[in-house]
N, CA, C and O atoms as a MOPAC input file, in Angstrom:
PM7 MOZYME 1SCF
protein

 N      0.87400 1    -0.95400 1     0.16800 1
 C      0.03700 1     0.33500 1    -0.03600 1
 C      0.39500 1     0.92200 1     0.00700 1
 O      0.60400 1     1.12700 1     1.20200 1
 N      1.03600 1     2.08800 1    -0.90200 1
 C      1.38400 1     3.39900 1    -0.92800 1
 C      1.02000 1     3.82300 1    -0.19200 1
 O     -0.02300 1     3.47200 1     0.35900 1
 N      2.07000 1     5.23000 1     0.29600 1
 C      1.94600 1     6.24500 1     1.19300 1
 C      0.32600 1     6.81500 1     1.09900 1
 O     -0.59400 1     6.94600 1     1.90700 1
 N      0.50800 1     7.05100 1    -0.22800 1
 C     -1.27600 1     7.92400 1    -0.79800 1
 C     -1.80000 1     7.35800 1    -0.17500 1
 O     -1.69300 1     7.55700 1     1.03500 1
 N     -2.72800 1     6.25500 1    -0.72400 1
 C     -3.60600 1     4.90000 1    -0.46300 1
 C     -3.63600 1     4.76600 1     1.11600 1
 O     -4.71700 1     4.52200 1     1.65400 1
 N     -2.68300 1     4.89100 1     1.74900 1
 C     -2.84500 1     3.95600 1     2.86000 1
 C     -3.53900 1     5.74200 1     3.70300 1
 O     -4.49000 1     5.63500 1     4.47700 1
 N     -3.06600 1     6.89300 1     3.48100 1
 C     -3.61000 1     8.23800 1     4.00800 1
 C     -5.40500 1     8.74000 1     3.40900 1
 O     -6.40500 1     9.26700 1     3.89700 1
 N     -5.02200 1     8.25000 1     2.26800 1
 C     -6.61700 1     8.31600 1     1.73200 1
 C     -7.34200 1     7.19300 1     2.41900 1
 O     -8.47800 1     7.63000 1     2.60400 1
 N     -7.26300 1     5.89700 1     2.91900 1
 C     -8.07400 1     4.61000 1     3.42700 1
 C     -8.57600 1     5.20600 1     5.39000 1
 O     -9.66600 1     5.18600 1     5.96200 1
 N     -6.68800 1     5.82500 1     6.03800 1
 C     -7.14600 1     6.60500 1     7.01700 1
 C     -7.99000 1     8.49500 1     7.07500 1
 O     -8.56900 1     9.16200 1     7.93200 1
 N     -7.81300 1     8.57700 1     6.44300 1
 C     -9.50200 1     9.91000 1     6.19600 1
 C    -10.66900 1     9.48200 1     5.56800 1
 O    -11.65600 1    10.21100 1     5.66500 1
 N    -10.76100 1     8.26100 1     4.83500 1
 C    -11.99000 1     7.65900 1     4.99000 1
 C    -12.36900 1     7.29100 1     5.74300 1
 O    -13.58200 1     7.47600 1     5.64900 1
 N    -11.97000 1     6.41500 1     7.27700 1
 C    -11.96500 1     5.90500 1     7.83200 1
 C    -12.49200 1     6.74500 1     9.15200 1
 O    -13.31400 1     6.45900 1    10.02300 1
 N    -11.62000 1     7.97000 1     8.91200 1
 C    -12.32700 1     9.41900 1    10.17600 1
 C    -13.42700 1     9.73500 1    10.32100 1
 O    -14.21700 1     9.91200 1    11.24900 1
 N    -13.38900 1     9.81900 1     8.77500 1
 C    -14.82900 1    10.76900 1     8.20700 1
 C    -15.84900 1     9.91300 1     8.39200 1
 O    -17.00100 1    10.31400 1     8.56100 1
 N    -15.44500 1     8.37800 1     8.37300 1
 C    -17.15200 1     7.20600 1     8.34500 1
 C    -17.46400 1     7.26900 1     9.81200 1
 O    -18.57300 1     7.40200 1    10.33100 1
 N    -15.86000 1     7.10700 1    10.60300 1
 C    -16.21200 1     7.19600 1    12.29400 1
 C    -16.89200 1     8.64400 1    12.44700 1
 O    -18.08600 1     8.70800 1    12.74100 1
 N    -16.00900 1     9.98500 1    12.21600 1
 C    -17.19500 1    10.87200 1    12.56300 1
 C    -18.69200 1    10.75200 1    12.83500 1
 O    -19.41900 1    10.73500 1    13.82900 1
 N    -18.88800 1    10.64300 1    10.94000 1
 C    -20.04200 1    10.82800 1    10.49400 1
 C    -21.09400 1     9.67400 1    11.49800 1
 O    -22.27300 1     9.92200 1    11.75200 1
 N    -20.48600 1     8.63100 1    11.88300 1
 C    -21.51800 1     8.10300 1    12.25100 1
 C    -21.46000 1     8.24200 1    14.00000 1
 O    -22.08800 1     7.40500 1    14.64800 1
 N    -20.72600 1     9.26900 1    14.68400 1
 C    -20.65800 1     9.26100 1    15.91900 1
 C    -21.49700 1    10.59300 1    16.28500 1
 O    -21.87400 1    11.03700 1    17.37000 1
 N    -21.73500 1    11.34200 1    14.14100 1
 C    -22.79700 1    12.20000 1    15.06800 1
 C    -23.73900 1    12.33400 1    15.01600 1
 O    -24.39000 1    13.13300 1    15.68800 1
 N    -24.21100 1    11.45200 1    14.03800 1
 C    -25.92700 1    10.61400 1    14.01700 1
 C    -26.04400 1    10.35100 1    15.18200 1
 O    -27.06100 1    10.80700 1    15.70300 1
 N    -25.27600 1     9.68500 1    15.91100 1
 C    -25.23300 1     8.93700 1    17.26500 1
 C    -26.08400 1    10.27400 1    18.28800 1
 O    -27.23700 1    10.42300 1    18.69300 1
 N    -24.75800 1    11.09300 1    18.40800 1
 C    -25.43600 1    12.76600 1    19.16500 1
 C    -26.34800 1    13.11000 1    18.97400 1
 O    -27.17300 1    13.32200 1    19.86300 1
 N    -26.56200 1    13.30400 1    17.71400 1
 C    -27.55600 1    13.77600 1    17.20400 1
 C    -29.29300 1    13.11700 1    17.19400 1
 O    -30.35500 1    13.74100 1    17.18300 1
 N    -29.06000 1    11.80400 1    17.20100 1
 C    -30.64800 1    11.23200 1    17.50000 1
 C    -30.68200 1    10.90300 1    19.15300 1
 O    -31.46800 1    10.05900 1    19.58400 1
 N    -29.71100 1    11.68200 1    20.10000 1
 C    -29.71700 1    11.75500 1    21.30800 1
 C    -31.06700 1    12.60000 1    22.12900 1
 O    -31.50200 1    11.67000 1    21.45000 1
 N    -31.80800 1    13.13200 1    22.63400 1
 C    -32.31700 1    14.11100 1    23.13800 1
 C    -31.33800 1    15.45000 1    23.80800 1
 O    -30.14800 1    15.51600 1    23.50000 1
 N    -31.83100 1    16.26200 1    24.53900 1
 C    -30.76400 1    17.41400 1    25.23800 1
 C    -30.86400 1    16.39100 1    26.47500 1
 O    -29.70100 1    15.98900 1    26.50000 1
 N    -31.30700 1    15.94200 1    27.17100 1
 C    -30.84300 1    15.52900 1    28.10700 1
 C    -29.97100 1    14.58500 1    28.46100 1
 O    -29.34100 1    14.69400 1    29.51300 1
 N    -29.79900 1    13.42000 1    27.54300 1
 C    -28.89700 1    12.35400 1    27.17700 1
 C    -27.18300 1    13.38500 1    26.54900 1
 O    -26.04900 1    12.98300 1    26.80900 1
 N    -27.46100 1    14.56700 1    25.81000 1
 C    -26.36900 1    15.20400 1    25.25300 1
 C    -25.80800 1    15.63800 1    25.97600 1
 O    -24.60700 1    15.79400 1    25.75200 1
 N    -26.43200 1    16.10600 1    27.35200 1
 C    -26.12000 1    17.21300 1    28.12200 1
 C    -24.94400 1    15.46700 1    29.18000 1
 O    -23.81200 1    15.43000 1    29.66300 1
 N    -25.58000 1    14.87000 1    29.11100 1
 C    -25.44800 1    13.76500 1    30.55600 1
 C    -24.32700 1    12.87000 1    29.18100 1
 O    -24.79200 1    11.76500 1    28.90100 1
 N    -23.83700 1    13.00500 1    28.88400 1
 C    -22.88400 1    12.39600 1    27.76400 1
 C    -21.70300 1    12.36700 1    27.66900 1
 O    -20.87400 1    11.45900 1    27.59700 1
 N    -21.64700 1    13.83200 1    27.67300 1
 C    -20.11900 1    14.49300 1    27.36900 1
 C    -20.01600 1    15.24500 1    29.13200 1
 O    -19.38200 1    16.25000 1    29.45100 1
 N    -20.65700 1    14.57400 1    29.80700 1
 C    -19.93500 1    15.03900 1    31.65000 1
 C    -19.14000 1    14.14000 1    31.16600 1
 O    -17.93900 1    14.35000 1    31.33600 1
 N    -19.54500 1    12.90600 1    30.44200 1
 C    -18.17700 1    11.95800 1    30.77100 1
 C    -16.51000 1    12.61200 1    30.32200 1
 O    -16.51300 1    13.29700 1    29.29900 1
 N    -15.47900 1    12.47400 1    30.85300 1
 C    -14.38000 1    13.37300 1    29.97700 1
 C    -13.86300 1    12.39400 1    28.74400 1
 O    -13.56700 1    12.96100 1    27.69200 1
 N    -13.74100 1    10.98400 1    28.81600 1
 C    -13.01600 1     9.50800 1    28.02600 1
 C    -14.37300 1    10.14500 1    26.25700 1
 O    -14.06000 1    10.30800 1    25.07800 1
 N    -15.72700 1    10.30200 1    26.94300 1
 C    -16.84800 1     9.98800 1    26.05500 1
 C    -16.59000 1    11.69600 1    25.09000 1
 O    -16.83300 1    11.98700 1    23.91800 1
 N    -15.89900 1    12.66500 1    26.44500 1
 C    -16.31800 1    14.26700 1    25.47300 1
 C    -14.71500 1    14.20500 1    24.85200 1
 O    -14.61500 1    15.00000 1    23.91700 1
 N    -13.60600 1    13.56600 1    25.09300 1
 C    -12.58700 1    13.78900 1    24.64500 1
 C    -12.46000 1    13.05000 1    23.06700 1
 O    -11.76000 1    13.44900 1    22.13600 1
 N    -13.35500 1    11.87100 1    23.09000 1
 C    -13.55200 1    11.08800 1    21.78900 1
 C    -14.39200 1    11.88200 1    21.21900 1
 O    -13.84400 1    12.43600 1    20.26700 1
 N    -15.71700 1    12.27100 1    21.38500 1
 C    -16.04400 1    13.06300 1    20.55800 1
 C    -15.84500 1    14.67800 1    20.09600 1
 O    -16.68000 1    15.57300 1    19.96700 1
 N    -14.54500 1    14.66800 1    19.92400 1
 C    -13.97600 1    16.43500 1    20.01000 1
 C    -12.95200 1    15.95300 1    18.98300 1
 O    -12.72700 1    16.74800 1    18.07000 1
 N    -12.33800 1    14.87300 1    18.97000 1
 C    -11.12300 1    14.19000 1    18.43600 1
 C    -11.66200 1    13.98100 1    17.35000 1
 O    -10.85900 1    14.14600 1    16.43100 1
 N    -13.03000 1    13.58400 1    16.89900 1
 C    -13.35000 1    13.07900 1    15.86700 1
 C    -13.99900 1    14.44100 1    15.28100 1
 O    -14.38600 1    14.23600 1    14.13100 1
 N    -14.20600 1    15.58100 1    15.65100 1
 C    -14.75900 1    16.60500 1    15.06500 1
 C    -16.00400 1    16.51400 1    15.07900 1
 O    -16.51600 1    16.96600 1    14.05400 1
 N    -16.78000 1    16.07000 1    15.90000 1
 C    -18.41500 1    16.16900 1    16.69400 1
 C    -18.74300 1    17.25000 1    16.72900 1
 O    -17.89000 1    18.07900 1    17.04700 1
 N    -20.19000 1    17.72200 1    16.40100 1
 C    -20.60400 1    19.33900 1    16.95700 1
 C    -21.70900 1    18.77300 1    18.26600 1
 O    -22.85100 1    18.32200 1    18.17700 1
 N    -20.90300 1    18.99400 1    19.38100 1
 C    -21.83500 1    19.01200 1    20.76900 1
 C    -22.53000 1    19.98100 1    21.25200 1
 O    -21.89900 1    19.98500 1    22.30900 1
 N    -23.02100 1    20.52100 1    21.34900 1
 C    -23.92700 1    21.67000 1    21.46800 1
 C    -24.19800 1    21.56200 1    23.01500 1
 O    -23.67600 1    22.31700 1    23.83500 1
 N    -24.90400 1    20.73700 1    23.26900 1
 C    -24.92500 1    20.43900 1    25.09600 1
 C    -23.82000 1    20.38500 1    25.62000 1
 O    -23.02000 1    19.62300 1    25.07600 1
 N    -23.30500 1    21.23400 1    26.97900 1
 C    -21.79800 1    21.15000 1    27.66700 1
 C    -22.09500 1    21.32800 1    29.02800 1
 O    -21.19100 1    21.32300 1    29.86300 1

């Protein structure tokens, strides 16, 4: 696998993961969103993938 193909595959995986996390987060109600971002490990994961978290 070339360096370019690897970088492309990694970007695709990151985008897919971010989209899945965003979909899951958006499906939660406001109370669930607030509760989930209280967990620092979960909040760090959401931030790492660039998930838009409005509830804080």
